N, C-alpha and C positions, 0 to 999 in steps of 0.2 A: 398780817392780821388774822388770816384763816388759822394759822398755827397757834395763835394766841388763845383761841376759843377753849381748849382744855383748861388753861389757867383761869379763864373767866368762870367756867363751870365750878372749878374748885373754890374760887374766892366767893362765889355767890352762896355757897353753903355757910359762909361766915357773916354775910350781911350784904347791903346794897352795893352794886358795882357800877361805877361810872367810868367811861372810857374816853380818853382824848385821842382823836383820830384825824388823819388828813381828809380833805374832801374826797380823795380818790378811794380810800379804804372805808370810810364811815358807812357807806350804803351796805356793806357786807354784814353789818351788825343789826340791820333793821329786823325787828321782830325776834331778836335773840332773847330767850327767857332769862339768861344769866345777866343781862345788861339792863340797868335802870335808865341811864341817860348816855347819849353819845355827844360829846363836846367836840365840835369841829374846830380844828386849829388850822386855818388856812395860812400857813407860815410864808407862802410865796405869793399870796394875794392880799385880801383885805386885812389879814392879821400880820402883815409883814412888819418887821422892826419892833422896837421896844413898846410902842403904843399898842400894837397888836398883841404882843405878849402880855401886856398888863391887862388888856380886855379879856384875854383867854384865861389869865390867872384869876380874874374876878369870877368868870364862869365856873372855874373849879371850886371857888369858895362858896358861891351862892347859886341856888337854883332860881326858878322864876319867882317873882314877888319877893326877892331878897331873902328867901328861905335858906339858911345855911346848910351846906351839904354835910358838914361835919367830917370831912375826909381826914383820916388819921394816918393812912399809909398810901404811898404812891409806889406802884410796882413798875419799874422802868424796863418794860419789854423792849422798847426802842432805846438803845443805850447812848444816844448822842448827848453832847454837852448841852445843846439847846433844850432837849426834853428835861434834863436834870435841872437846868436853870429855871424852866417854867414851873416845875414842881416846887422848887425852893421859893420862888417869888410868890407862888400861891399860898405859901405858908403851911404846906403839908409837913407835919412834924417828922414823920418817918418815911425815908426814901430808900427803897430796896432795889438793887440792881447787880449786874454781874461785876465781878472783881476786875474784869478785863475791859469794861466799857469806857468809852471816852469821857462820860460824865461821872465817873466813879468818885472824883474828889468831892462831889456834892452829895453823895449817898451817905446815909446814916448806918446802913447795913449792906454788906456785900455777900454775894453768893458765888461759889466757884462756877466757872464756865466749864461745863462738862463736854469737852471736845468730842468724846466718843459716843455721845448720845444724839438722838434725833432732836432737832431744834424745838419741836413741840414739847419734848420732855425737858429740855433746858429751860424753856419758858415756864412750864408747869412747876419746876423746882424753885422758882422765885418765891413761891408761897410756902416753902418748906421752912421748918423751924430748927431742924438739925440735920446732920449728914445722913442719918438712917432714913429720913423722910424724903430724900431727894430722888428716889427712884420709884415710879408708880408700880403698884402691885399687878395691874392689868394694862394691856396695850391702850394707848391713848388714841382717840379718834376726834378730829375736829368736827364741829357741827355748825351748819348754817340753816336758816329757816326761811326759804322763799315764801312769799305771801301768795294768796290766791290769785292776785293780779300777776305775779311773776309766772305762776304756772299757766295762767291763761295766755300770757304773751308767748310763752314757749309753744303752747298748743296751737295758737293761731299761726305762728310761723310754720310749724310742721304741716298743719292742715292746708295752708296755702300752697305747699309743695306736693300735695296729694298724699300725705302720710295719714293713714287711718289709725285709730287707737289700737294698740296691741302689736303694731309693726315692730320688727327688729331694727334697731338703730345702732350704728357704729360711728363714734365721734372721732374726728381727727382735729388736733390742735397744733397746727404747724408753726405758729408764731412764737416770738419771744422778744422782749426788749433788747436782749443781748444777742448780737448777730451770730456769734459762734455757737450758740445753743440751738440754732435752727437746723435740724437735720434736713439735708437738701433733697431727700428722696421721697417726699410725700406724694408727688404725682405718680411715681412708679408704684408706690404702696397702694394708692387708691385703685389702680388697675389690678394689681396682684390680689388684693382682697376680694374684688368682685369676680375674679376668675377662680379663686380657690373654693372648692366645694364646701369647706368647713365654715366659710364666712360669707359666701356669695349671696345668701338670702337677706343680709342686712343692708339697709339703706344708709349710705354714708352722709354724714353731716359735718361740715367744717365750722368750727367755732373760733373766735378770736376777736381782737379789736379791729376797728375800721382800718388801721394801718396794715393789717394782715390780709386785706382784700386782694392784693397782687398775688400773694402765695395761693390764695383760694382759687383765683382764676387759672393759675398754672395747673392746679390739681384738676379743675374742671376741663381744661383743654386736653389734658392727657386722657381723661375718661372719654371725652368726645372723640378723640382721634382713634381710640381703641374700639369705638362703637358700643360703649357701655353707658348705662344710665348716668346722668349728671349728678354729682353730689349736691346736697342742699347747702347753699352758702349762707351761713348765719353770721358771718363776720361783721361786726359793727352794728348789728341789728337788735341786740339784746343787752339789757343791763347785766351787771355781774350776778345778781340773784336770779334773774331770768335765765341766764346761762346755766346756773346751777340747777334750776328747775328743768331745763332741757336735758342736762346730764342725768338727772334722776330717771329719765325715760330710756336711757341708753343701755345697751348690753355690754359695752366696753368703750374705752377711750385710748387712743394713742396720742401721747403728748410729749413735748420737750420738757426740760426742767424749767417750768414756768407756772404761772398762776393756774391754768386749767388743771394741772396735776393736783393742786391742793383743793380746788373746787370739787374734783372727783373724789378725793379722799373724804371731804366733808359730806358728800352725798352717798358714799359707800359704793362707788361704781368700779367694777373691774378695770384695772389700769395697766397699761404698758407704758413705762416711762423711759425716755431715751436720754442718756447722759453722755455728753462729749467732753467739753473742757472742765466740767464739774463732775463730782463723783458722789456716791452715797455716803462716803465717809464724812462729807461736810455737814450732813444732818438734815437734808431737805428731800428725802425720798418719799415715795407714796405711802400713805397710811390706810389705804383702802383694804378691806378684808382679803381681796384677791388681786394681787399685783405682781408684776415682773418688772424689774429694772434692767435695762440693757446698756452695755457700754463695752468698749475695747479695753479690757482690764490689763492687757499685756503692754499697752503703750506706756513707756516710762515717763512721758511728759504730762500725764494726767495725775491730779488736776493741775491746771496751769493758772487758775484764778478762782477766787471765791464766788464770783458771779458769772464769769464768762467774758473774756475781753472782746473788743470790737472786731479784732482780727486775730488770726492764729499767730502767736509769737514766733513759731518756727516756719510759718508760711505754707505748711502742708495740710493742715486741718484734717489729718487722718482720723481723728477721734470721731468725726461725724461722717466724712466721706466714705470711710471704709466699713461703716456699720451696715451690714447687708439687709436688703428688703426681705429676703426669705426668712431671716432670723426673726424679724419683727412680725411677719405673718404668722409664723409658728407660735410666737408668744401670744398674739391676739387669740388664736384658736385655743390655746391652752387656758387662758384666763376665762374665756367665755365658756369653755367646757366645764371647768371646775366650779364656776359660779352657778351653773344650771341646777 
């Protein structure tokens, strides 16, 4: 969803844009100036099955008080057959998607999937009318718009930990839905960052979902054992947009190939992105103005999966285990220095 926002900005120049989103991703678009309405499609909950699809299709056809939306084109950023079926059932006459998508049989127009491009560019190209128009003239940057309440929630969390306005913050995002994407050396990194004179003045904050709490505790225990200040544990304590608001205050972030990487891109935060089973070539690298992406490029088994498998197929997991802490510390110091 974050990487779809450049497409939304482009479409908003042509007219009103409504977005169909899951309950998990819909909150990301709150307050976004390119979006008129967000239609929540809870396909695994109250909108499960055909009846739920029909209700959602009606919401695509009509706004409140049965006012027609007048939707003429559906841009299929999510290329599943279910999404294509929903747009067809809603009666949207033109349905545009990638020629490789699962739902392509129901599209009226297809666009080439540009495997050599960042995914934000691929999505942006859905709104293109010809081949020459499929490459943006300037770098794309996703955008999110945390509200005043989101910023207040981030500020309150930091204040409760003794952080005063203007303090230097360094964010760590050690989690990922995909197990093999989780770099295992964040505890050692937190210690190294606080001991390195280039980064020692920054207070460390750990962000992520509630499920990342165990990793956050490991990081805190390592800092405590080294006699260093404890990181601020924000895992599970902020909404997605409140997390983005917190990132807006940070000097840099170290993150796996996961959602915080894209939140940081949307907020323009210097980023060090760690890639193991996935690589930049898949198209999901950072789009922040100052960013470094690290990985063991010499490993012939990379990438092994489009998302990151549950376990290493070769059982050695070298792509993450052998990515050294010192290299990450140097990258953090570099992006923070360049961004000053």
